[in-house]
C-alpha positions as CSV (number, residue, x, y, z in Angstrom):
1,M,-3.2,12.4,-36.3
2,A,-5.1,10.9,-39.2
3,S,-3.6,11.6,-42.7
4,R,-5.7,12.9,-45.6
5,A,-5.7,9.4,-47.1
6,D,-7.0,7.9,-43.9
7,I,-9.8,10.5,-43.8
8,V,-10.7,9.8,-47.4
9,A,-10.7,6.0,-46.7
10,W,-13.0,6.4,-43.7
11,A,-15.4,8.6,-45.9
12,L,-15.6,6.1,-48.8
13,A,-18.5,4.0,-47.5
14,P,-20.7,6.9,-46.4
15,V,-20.1,8.6,-49.8
16,L,-21.1,5.4,-51.6
17,F,-24.1,5.1,-49.4
18,A,-25.2,8.6,-50.2
19,T,-24.7,7.9,-53.9
20,M,-26.6,4.7,-53.7
21,V,-29.6,6.6,-52.2
22,A,-29.4,9.2,-54.9
23,V,-29.3,6.6,-57.6
24,S,-31.8,4.0,-56.2
25,G,-34.2,6.2,-54.3
26,T,-35.8,5.2,-51.0
27,S,-38.1,2.3,-51.9
28,S,-35.6,-0.3,-50.7
29,L,-33.7,1.9,-48.2
30,M,-33.4,0.1,-44.9
31,G,-35.5,-2.7,-46.4
32,D,-33.9,-5.5,-44.4
33,F,-34.0,-3.5,-41.2
34,R,-37.7,-3.0,-41.8
35,A,-38.2,-6.8,-41.4
36,F,-36.0,-6.9,-38.3
37,Y,-37.8,-3.9,-36.8
38,C,-41.1,-5.6,-37.4
39,G,-39.8,-8.9,-36.0
40,G,-39.0,-6.9,-32.8
41,R,-42.4,-5.3,-32.9
42,A,-44.0,-8.8,-33.1
43,I,-42.0,-9.9,-30.0
44,A,-43.1,-6.8,-28.2
45,M,-46.7,-7.7,-28.9
46,G,-46.1,-11.3,-27.7
47,A,-46.5,-12.6,-31.2
48,N,-44.5,-15.0,-33.4
49,P,-41.9,-12.9,-35.4
50,Y,-41.6,-15.5,-38.1
51,L,-45.2,-15.7,-39.2
52,E,-47.0,-13.7,-41.9
53,E,-48.9,-11.7,-39.3
54,P,-48.3,-9.4,-37.6
55,L,-45.0,-9.1,-39.6
56,H,-46.7,-8.1,-42.9
57,A,-49.0,-5.6,-41.3
58,C,-46.1,-3.9,-39.6
59,E,-43.9,-3.9,-42.8
60,W,-46.8,-2.3,-44.7
61,A,-47.3,0.4,-42.0
62,A,-43.5,1.1,-42.0
63,R,-43.3,1.2,-45.8
64,P,-41.6,4.1,-47.7
65,P,-43.6,6.9,-49.1
66,A,-43.6,5.3,-52.6
67,P,-43.6,1.6,-51.9
68,L,-43.2,-1.0,-54.6
69,P,-46.6,-2.2,-55.8
70,V,-46.0,-5.8,-54.7
71,A,-45.2,-4.7,-51.2
72,Q,-48.9,-4.9,-50.4
73,F,-48.7,-8.7,-50.7
74,V,-45.0,-9.6,-50.2
75,T,-43.6,-10.1,-46.7
76,L,-39.9,-10.0,-46.1
77,P,-38.9,-12.5,-43.4
78,A,-37.0,-11.7,-40.3
79,P,-34.9,-14.9,-40.2
80,L,-32.5,-13.9,-37.4
81,P,-32.2,-16.3,-34.4
82,P,-34.6,-15.4,-31.6
83,A,-31.8,-14.0,-29.4
84,A,-30.6,-11.9,-32.2
85,L,-34.0,-10.3,-32.7
86,L,-34.0,-9.1,-29.0
87,P,-32.1,-5.9,-29.7
88,F,-34.7,-4.9,-32.2
89,V,-37.5,-4.9,-29.6
90,P,-36.7,-1.5,-28.1
91,L,-36.1,-0.1,-31.5
92,S,-39.6,-1.3,-32.6
93,L,-41.1,1.0,-29.9
94,L,-39.8,4.0,-31.9
95,P,-41.5,5.4,-35.1
96,F,-39.8,3.6,-38.0
97,P,-38.0,6.6,-39.4
98,L,-36.5,7.4,-36.1
99,A,-35.6,3.8,-35.4
100,A,-33.9,3.6,-38.8
101,V,-31.8,6.6,-38.0
102,V,-30.8,5.2,-34.6
103,Y,-30.0,1.8,-36.3
104,G,-28.0,3.5,-39.0
105,V,-25.9,5.3,-36.5
106,A,-25.4,2.0,-34.7
107,L,-24.3,0.3,-37.9
108,L,-21.8,3.1,-38.6
109,G,-20.4,2.8,-35.1
110,A,-20.2,-1.0,-35.2
111,M,-18.4,-0.9,-38.5
112,T,-15.9,1.7,-37.2
113,F,-15.0,-0.3,-34.2
114,A,-14.9,-3.5,-36.3
115,V,-12.3,-2.0,-38.7
116,L,-10.2,-0.8,-35.7
117,L,-10.3,-4.2,-34.1
118,Y,-9.6,-6.1,-37.4
119,A,-6.6,-3.9,-37.9
120,R,-5.2,-5.0,-34.6
121,A,-6.2,-8.7,-35.1
122,S,-4.8,-9.0,-38.7
123,G,-2.0,-6.4,-38.8
124,V,-3.7,-4.8,-41.8
125,P,-3.7,-0.9,-41.9
126,V,-7.0,0.7,-41.1
127,A,-7.1,2.7,-44.3
128,L,-6.6,-0.5,-46.4
129,L,-9.4,-2.2,-44.6
130,N,-11.7,0.7,-45.1
131,L,-10.9,0.8,-48.8
132,A,-11.5,-2.9,-49.2
133,F,-14.8,-2.8,-47.2
134,A,-16.2,0.4,-48.7
135,A,-18.0,-0.7,-51.8
136,I,-20.0,-3.5,-50.3
137,T,-20.6,-1.7,-47.0
138,G,-21.8,1.5,-48.6
139,T,-24.1,0.0,-51.3
140,Q,-25.4,-3.0,-49.5
141,T,-24.9,-3.1,-45.8
142,Y,-25.8,0.5,-44.9
143,F,-28.4,0.9,-47.7
144,L,-30.4,-2.2,-46.8
145,G,-29.7,-2.1,-43.0
146,Q,-28.1,-5.5,-42.8
147,P,-26.5,-6.6,-39.5
148,M,-23.1,-7.5,-40.9
149,P,-21.2,-4.7,-39.0
150,F,-22.3,-6.3,-35.7
151,V,-21.2,-9.7,-36.9
152,L,-17.8,-8.3,-38.0
153,L,-17.4,-6.5,-34.7
154,A,-18.1,-9.7,-32.8
155,L,-15.7,-11.7,-34.9
156,A,-12.9,-9.1,-34.6
157,A,-13.4,-8.9,-30.9
158,S,-13.4,-12.7,-30.6
159,A,-10.1,-12.9,-32.5
160,L,-8.4,-10.4,-30.2
161,L,-9.8,-12.0,-27.0
162,L,-8.7,-15.4,-28.2
163,R,-5.2,-14.2,-28.8
164,R,-5.1,-13.0,-25.2
165,G,-6.5,-16.3,-23.8
166,A,-9.8,-14.7,-22.7
167,W,-11.7,-17.9,-23.4
168,I,-15.1,-16.9,-22.1
169,G,-15.1,-13.5,-23.8
170,A,-13.9,-14.9,-27.1
171,S,-16.6,-17.6,-27.0
172,A,-19.3,-15.1,-26.2
173,C,-18.3,-12.9,-29.1
174,A,-18.1,-15.8,-31.5
175,L,-21.6,-16.8,-30.4
176,A,-22.8,-13.2,-30.8
177,A,-21.7,-13.4,-34.5
178,G,-24.4,-16.1,-34.7
179,A,-26.8,-13.5,-36.1
180,E,-25.3,-14.9,-39.3
181,P,-25.2,-18.6,-38.2
182,H,-23.3,-19.9,-41.3
183,L,-20.5,-17.4,-40.6
184,A,-20.2,-18.1,-36.9
185,M,-20.4,-21.9,-37.0
186,P,-17.0,-22.6,-38.7
187,V,-15.3,-20.3,-36.1
188,L,-16.9,-22.1,-33.2
189,I,-15.9,-25.4,-34.7
190,A,-12.3,-24.3,-35.2
191,M,-12.1,-22.9,-31.7
192,A,-13.6,-26.0,-30.1
193,I,-11.2,-28.4,-32.1
194,A,-8.0,-26.4,-31.6
195,L,-8.5,-25.0,-28.1
196,P,-10.1,-27.4,-25.6
197,R,-10.4,-24.6,-23.0
198,T,-13.0,-22.9,-25.2
199,R,-15.4,-25.9,-25.3
200,W,-17.2,-25.3,-22.0
201,P,-17.4,-21.5,-22.6
202,I,-18.9,-22.1,-26.1
203,L,-21.4,-24.6,-24.7
204,G,-22.3,-22.3,-21.8
205,C,-22.7,-19.3,-24.0
206,G,-24.7,-21.4,-26.5
207,V,-27.1,-22.6,-23.7
208,L,-27.4,-19.0,-22.5
209,A,-28.3,-17.8,-26.0
210,G,-30.8,-20.6,-26.3
211,L,-32.4,-19.7,-23.0
212,V,-32.6,-16.0,-24.0
213,G,-34.3,-17.0,-27.2
214,A,-36.7,-19.2,-25.4
215,I,-37.6,-16.4,-23.0
216,V,-38.0,-14.0,-25.9
217,V,-40.2,-16.0,-28.2
218,G,-41.1,-19.1,-26.2
219,V,-39.8,-22.7,-26.4
220,P,-42.1,-23.9,-29.2
221,T,-41.1,-21.0,-31.5
222,S,-37.4,-21.5,-30.7
223,I,-37.7,-25.1,-31.7
224,A,-39.7,-24.2,-34.8
225,Y,-37.0,-21.7,-35.8
226,V,-34.5,-24.5,-36.2
227,R,-36.9,-27.2,-37.5
228,E,-39.1,-25.0,-39.8
229,V,-37.9,-21.5,-40.3
230,L,-34.3,-22.1,-41.4
231,P,-35.2,-24.9,-43.9
232,A,-38.1,-22.7,-45.3
233,H,-35.8,-19.7,-45.6
234,A,-33.2,-21.8,-47.5
235,L,-35.9,-22.9,-50.0
236,A,-37.5,-19.4,-50.2
237,N,-34.1,-17.9,-51.1
238,A,-33.0,-20.6,-53.4
239,Y,-34.0,-18.6,-56.5
240,E,-32.7,-15.3,-55.2
241,W,-29.6,-14.0,-57.1
242,Q,-26.7,-14.7,-54.9
243,F,-23.1,-16.1,-54.9
244,S,-24.2,-19.4,-53.3
245,L,-24.0,-22.8,-55.1
246,T,-27.7,-23.2,-54.4
247,S,-28.5,-20.0,-56.3
248,I,-26.2,-21.0,-59.2
249,L,-27.9,-24.4,-59.4
250,T,-31.5,-23.1,-59.5
251,S,-30.5,-20.6,-62.2
252,V,-29.5,-23.5,-64.4
253,G,-32.7,-25.4,-63.8
254,V,-32.0,-27.6,-60.7
255,N,-35.0,-27.8,-58.4
256,A,-34.8,-25.9,-55.2
257,P,-34.7,-28.9,-52.7
258,A,-31.8,-30.5,-54.6
259,A,-30.0,-27.2,-55.0
260,V,-30.3,-26.5,-51.2
261,M,-29.0,-30.1,-50.5
262,W,-25.9,-29.6,-52.7
263,G,-25.4,-26.2,-51.3
264,G,-25.4,-27.7,-47.9
265,V,-22.9,-30.3,-48.9
266,M,-20.6,-27.7,-50.3
267,Y,-20.9,-25.6,-47.1
268,A,-19.9,-28.7,-45.1
269,L,-16.9,-29.3,-47.3
270,T,-15.7,-25.7,-47.3
271,T,-16.2,-25.6,-43.5
272,I,-14.0,-28.6,-43.1
273,V,-11.3,-27.2,-45.4
274,G,-11.5,-23.8,-43.7
275,V,-11.2,-25.2,-40.2
276,T,-8.3,-27.4,-41.3
277,V,-6.5,-24.4,-42.9
278,A,-7.2,-22.2,-39.9
279,V,-5.8,-24.8,-37.4
280,R,-2.7,-25.3,-39.6
281,L,-2.1,-21.5,-39.8
282,W,-2.5,-21.1,-36.1
283,R,0.1,-23.8,-35.4
284,A,2.4,-22.3,-38.1
285,R,2.2,-18.7,-36.7
286,D,1.3,-19.4,-33.1
287,D,-1.5,-16.9,-33.4
288,R,-5.0,-18.0,-32.3
289,A,-6.6,-15.1,-34.2
290,A,-6.3,-17.3,-37.3
291,L,-9.0,-19.6,-35.9
292,V,-11.5,-16.7,-36.2
293,L,-10.2,-14.9,-39.3
294,V,-9.9,-17.8,-41.7
295,P,-12.9,-20.1,-41.4
296,P,-15.6,-17.6,-42.5
297,A,-13.6,-16.8,-45.6
298,F,-14.1,-20.4,-46.7
299,A,-17.7,-20.5,-45.5
300,V,-18.8,-17.8,-48.1
301,F,-17.5,-19.8,-51.0
302,G,-20.6,-21.4,-52.5
303,G,-22.9,-23.0,-49.9
304,V,-26.6,-22.3,-49.5
305,H,-27.0,-18.6,-48.7
306,V,-24.3,-16.0,-49.6
307,H,-25.1,-12.4,-50.3
308,A,-22.6,-9.7,-51.3
309,A,-22.8,-8.1,-47.9
310,Q,-21.5,-11.3,-46.3
311,L,-18.4,-11.5,-48.6
312,V,-16.7,-8.8,-46.6
313,V,-16.0,-11.4,-43.9
314,A,-13.3,-12.9,-46.2
315,I,-11.4,-9.7,-46.7
316,P,-9.5,-9.5,-43.4
317,A,-8.1,-13.0,-43.9
318,L,-7.1,-12.2,-47.5
319,L,-5.4,-8.9,-46.4
320,A,-3.7,-10.6,-43.5
321,V,-2.1,-13.0,-46.0
322,F,-1.1,-10.0,-48.1
323,V,0.6,-8.4,-45.1
324,G,2.3,-11.4,-43.7
325,Y,3.4,-13.5,-46.7
326,P,5.4,-11.5,-49.3
327,H,5.4,-14.4,-51.8
328,L,1.6,-14.5,-51.8
329,R,1.1,-10.7,-51.8
330,R,0.0,-10.4,-55.4
331,S,-2.5,-13.2,-55.4
332,A,-4.0,-12.1,-52.1
333,A,-4.3,-8.5,-53.1
334,T,-5.7,-9.4,-56.6
335,A,-8.3,-11.5,-54.9
336,V,-9.4,-8.6,-52.8
337,T,-9.8,-6.3,-55.8
338,F,-12.4,-8.7,-57.3
339,V,-14.2,-9.7,-54.1
340,M,-14.6,-6.2,-52.8
341,I,-16.9,-5.0,-55.6
342,P,-20.6,-5.8,-55.7
343,W,-20.6,-6.0,-59.5
344,N,-24.3,-6.5,-59.8
345,I,-25.1,-3.3,-57.9
346,M,-22.3,-1.0,-59.1
347,S,-22.7,-1.8,-62.8
348,G,-25.2,0.0,-65.0
349,S,-25.5,3.3,-63.1
350,V,-23.3,6.2,-62.0
351,L,-21.9,3.9,-59.4
352,T,-20.0,2.2,-62.2
353,G,-17.5,5.1,-62.2
354,F,-16.4,4.2,-58.7
355,T,-15.5,0.6,-59.6
356,P,-12.2,1.1,-61.5
357,V,-11.2,3.9,-59.1
358,L,-11.6,1.7,-56.0
359,V,-10.0,-1.4,-57.7
360,G,-7.1,0.7,-59.1
361,W,-6.6,2.5,-55.8
362,L,-6.3,-0.7,-53.8
363,A,-4.2,-2.4,-56.5
364,H,-1.9,0.6,-56.7
365,T,-1.5,0.7,-52.9
366,T,-0.8,-3.0,-52.6
367,M,1.0,-3.9,-55.8
368,G,2.3,-0.7,-57.4
369,A,1.3,1.7,-60.2
370,R,1.5,-0.8,-63.1
371,R,-0.7,-3.4,-61.6
372,G,-3.0,-0.7,-60.3
373,L,-3.5,0.5,-63.8
374,V,-4.0,-3.0,-65.2
375,L,-6.6,-4.0,-62.6
376,A,-8.4,-0.7,-63.0
377,V,-8.7,-1.3,-66.7
378,I,-9.9,-4.8,-66.1
379,A,-12.6,-3.5,-63.7
380,A,-13.7,-1.0,-66.3
381,V,-13.9,-3.7,-68.9
382,I,-16.1,-5.8,-66.6
383,A,-18.4,-2.8,-66.0
384,V,-18.6,-2.1,-69.7
385,S,-19.3,-5.8,-70.5
386,V,-22.4,-5.5,-68.3
387,L,-23.8,-2.8,-70.5
388,A,-22.8,-4.7,-73.7
389,L,-24.6,-7.8,-72.5
390,A,-27.6,-5.8,-71.6
391,L,-27.7,-4.1,-75.0
392,A,-27.3,-7.5,-76.7
393,G,-30.4,-8.9,-74.9
394,A,-28.5,-11.2,-72.6
395,G,-30.1,-9.7,-69.5
396,P,-32.9,-11.2,-67.4
397,G,-36.2,-11.4,-69.1
398,T,-39.5,-9.9,-68.1
399,T,-40.9,-11.4,-64.9
400,H,-44.6,-12.1,-64.2
401,F,-45.7,-12.1,-60.6
402,V,-49.3,-12.5,-59.5
403,P,-49.4,-11.5,-55.8
404,R,-51.9,-13.0,-53.3
405,A,-52.6,-12.9,-49.6
406,Y,-51.3,-15.6,-47.3
407,P,-52.8,-17.0,-44.1
408,P,-51.7,-15.1,-40.9
409,N,-50.2,-18.3,-39.4
410,A,-48.1,-19.1,-42.5
411,L,-44.4,-18.6,-42.3
412,A,-43.3,-15.3,-43.9
413,E,-41.1,-17.4,-46.2
414,E,-44.2,-18.6,-48.1
415,S,-44.9,-15.1,-49.3
416,W,-41.3,-14.2,-49.9
417,G,-40.6,-17.6,-51.6
418,A,-43.3,-17.0,-54.2
419,F,-42.0,-13.6,-55.0
420,S,-38.4,-14.9,-55.1
421,R,-39.3,-17.6,-57.6
422,A,-41.2,-15.3,-59.8
423,V,-39.1,-12.1,-59.7
424,L,-35.6,-12.8,-58.3
425,E,-34.7,-15.8,-60.4
426,R,-32.2,-14.5,-63.0
427,P,-31.2,-17.4,-65.4
428,S,-29.5,-15.1,-67.9
429,L,-26.0,-14.8,-69.3
430,L,-25.6,-11.4,-67.8
431,M,-26.6,-12.4,-64.3
432,Q,-24.3,-15.5,-64.5
433,W,-21.4,-13.3,-65.7
434,L,-21.8,-11.0,-62.7
435,R,-20.9,-13.8,-60.4
436,V,-17.7,-14.8,-62.2
437,P,-15.3,-12.0,-61.0
438,V,-16.2,-12.5,-57.3
439,L,-16.1,-16.3,-57.4
440,V,-12.8,-16.3,-59.3
441,G,-11.3,-13.7,-56.9
442,L,-12.5,-15.6,-53.8
443,A,-11.1,-18.9,-55.2
444,L,-7.7,-17.2,-55.8
445,G,-7.7,-15.8,-52.3
446,L,-8.6,-19.1,-50.6
447,V,-5.8,-20.8,-52.5
448,A,-3.4,-18.1,-51.2
449,I,-4.6,-18.6,-47.6
450,T,-4.1,-22.4,-48.0
451,R,-0.7,-21.9,-49.4
452,A,0.2,-19.6,-46.5
453,A,-1.0,-22.3,-44.0
454,F,0.9,-25.2,-45.7
455,G,3.9,-23.3,-47.0
456,H,6.9,-21.8,-45.2
457,P,6.3,-21.9,-41.4
458,Q,8.1,-18.6,-40.6
459,P,6.9,-16.0,-43.1
460,M,8.3,-12.5,-42.9
461,V,5.8,-10.2,-41.2
462,I,5.2,-6.8,-42.7
463,R,4.9,-3.8,-40.4
464,E,1.7,-1.8,-40.6
465,S,3.7,1.3,-41.3
466,D,5.1,-0.3,-44.5
467,Y,1.7,0.1,-46.2
468,V,-0.3,3.3,-46.1
469,V,-3.1,4.0,-48.5
470,A,-2.2,7.0,-50.5
């Protein structure tokens, strides 16, 4: 029977979601899902889901009651791989409000099962995972309708299946996480390198996914997705405020192509390091699940495209180190307290009040009352510093965007890229500062994972019952 603390932990993300809606309104509610919904509608019509039309017309028709003025001219791309857009086709046959409700319930269900499977794969208590996931999931994933819960569910299932030696199932699940290709790729590489018996299943599942994509959108569009859509999407999002190296570089004046190139270089390097650490950890602990848990944690450090919603993929690996390695417990738990908060979203509104509570709660649970209080105070100081910087005039300046129409056969990234360059670029002290806690926390956590992999080969394992969120 679930304890009161378990129930509260399960309720955190929905409560934060409801608060986010109350604070931010509905103009951006299910905004990302709207693009995927319209991508599915384009496929149902036999059209290309990556072009300006009919994507823009559908997004305008499915707009909220009080749309942003620029929505008349700006098209949000649907950059998922062709096979990943297939589930949105039946949803697109429903009226958008009903489709959004169905999709929201699916997100909640996927996140619930992902937490349960991650608990089994990592040895981390369910309540602790819920607490660590809540802030990002409630204010980003559920609010915007991002597909991360399905990615997390696929990865968690892959970790458990890999542990059991179910090579085909593990490979299929890892490929299913390819809705976020940059998160799935390091896992597939680690599996293929460490476990030769997964190579044919990975290849077979990959070919099957490619065939499904070709059937869904056609061979030319499938090829264009790799050759044109992905590079265009990287450039279009280069100026968007993110945690990627690319975004950091453009915010200090580096041109977008160069920033994307250096982001790609960093992604390649962090993938190599992540795979190396994962393989070492697997050999040290004789647990294949490490090959799935660890690489994505490194993949979201820098790179080309890293949103707050994607940072949650690092949390299970960090908490697994906390549970399994007593000498690294403080650094791993401290890392989670900084990574788990979307500081740019939860600062400057009533959501700010949740920040020290969540940080202090997790720190108290994992490291005791004294550290819980210290980290709660630090979280409060960070939140207050945002207000102080804004009052001091260190926030982003006024943006000027002159919208225009785009040809129907243009990639949707052209419209979005123009908007991103004009409105989402935030080269200010305040916006740079908001990256710092997350990046410092993630760096601390990755060091802890690396130390676990290359340290003592037989760490003491903490039982799940030893840590209960209370």
